[in-house]
C-alpha positions as CSV (number, residue, x, y, z in Angstrom):
1,X,36.1,37.9,-21.2
2,X,35.0,37.2,-17.6
3,X,31.8,39.2,-18.3
4,X,30.9,36.5,-20.8
5,X,30.9,33.7,-18.2
6,X,27.5,32.7,-16.8
7,X,27.3,33.1,-13.1
8,X,24.7,31.2,-11.1
9,X,22.4,33.5,-9.2
10,X,22.8,33.2,-5.5
11,X,20.5,30.8,-3.8
12,X,17.7,32.5,-1.9
13,X,18.1,32.5,1.8
14,X,16.8,29.2,3.3
15,X,15.9,27.6,-0.1
16,X,18.0,24.6,0.6
17,X,16.5,24.1,4.1
18,X,13.0,24.4,2.6
19,X,13.8,21.8,0.0
20,X,15.2,19.4,2.6
21,X,12.0,19.9,4.7
22,X,9.8,19.2,1.6
23,X,11.8,16.1,0.8
24,X,11.4,14.9,4.4
25,X,7.6,15.5,4.1
26,X,7.4,13.6,0.8
27,X,9.4,10.7,2.3
28,X,6.9,10.5,5.2
29,X,4.0,10.5,2.6
30,X,5.7,7.7,0.7
31,X,6.2,5.7,3.8
32,X,2.6,6.1,4.8
33,X,1.5,4.9,1.3
34,X,3.8,1.9,1.6
35,X,2.3,1.0,4.9
36,X,-1.3,1.4,3.5
37,X,-0.4,-0.8,0.5
38,X,1.1,-3.4,2.9
39,X,-2.0,-3.4,5.1
40,X,-4.3,-3.8,2.1
41,X,-2.2,-6.5,0.7
42,X,-2.3,-8.5,3.9
43,X,-6.1,-8.0,4.2
44,X,-6.6,-9.2,0.6
45,X,-4.3,-12.2,1.3
46,X,-6.5,-13.1,4.3
47,X,-9.6,-12.8,2.2
48,X,-8.2,-15.0,-0.5
49,X,-7.1,-17.6,2.0
50,X,-10.6,-17.7,3.5
51,X,-12.2,-18.0,0.1
52,X,-9.8,-20.8,-0.8
53,X,-10.7,-22.7,2.4
54,X,-14.4,-22.3,1.7
55,X,-14.0,-23.7,-1.8
56,X,-12.0,-26.8,-0.9
57,X,-13.9,-30.0,-1.9
58,X,-14.1,-31.2,1.7
59,X,-15.5,-27.9,2.9
60,X,-18.0,-27.7,0.1
61,X,-19.2,-31.3,0.9
62,X,-19.5,-30.4,4.6
63,X,-21.5,-27.3,3.9
64,X,-23.8,-29.1,1.5
65,X,-24.3,-31.9,4.0
66,X,-25.1,-29.4,6.8
67,X,-27.5,-27.5,4.5
68,X,-29.3,-30.8,3.5
69,X,-29.7,-31.8,7.2
70,X,-31.0,-28.3,8.1
71,X,-33.5,-28.5,5.2
72,X,-34.5,-32.0,6.1
73,X,-33.4,-33.5,2.7
């Protein structure tokens, strides 16, 4: 009856090491993507902050007053 048992084929030489290397490569790619997403997120946060400052009522009033003086109105 032992012939009926399924036996896993032997693992090819070095397959485990190749898989470990591939996992390490993929982890490096994921870390790079996380860094890129973080940089973009920080950049967009800075842009949003700048836009919010420009659209505050006091800043709009200042810019309109400056524009009116420049145009001689």
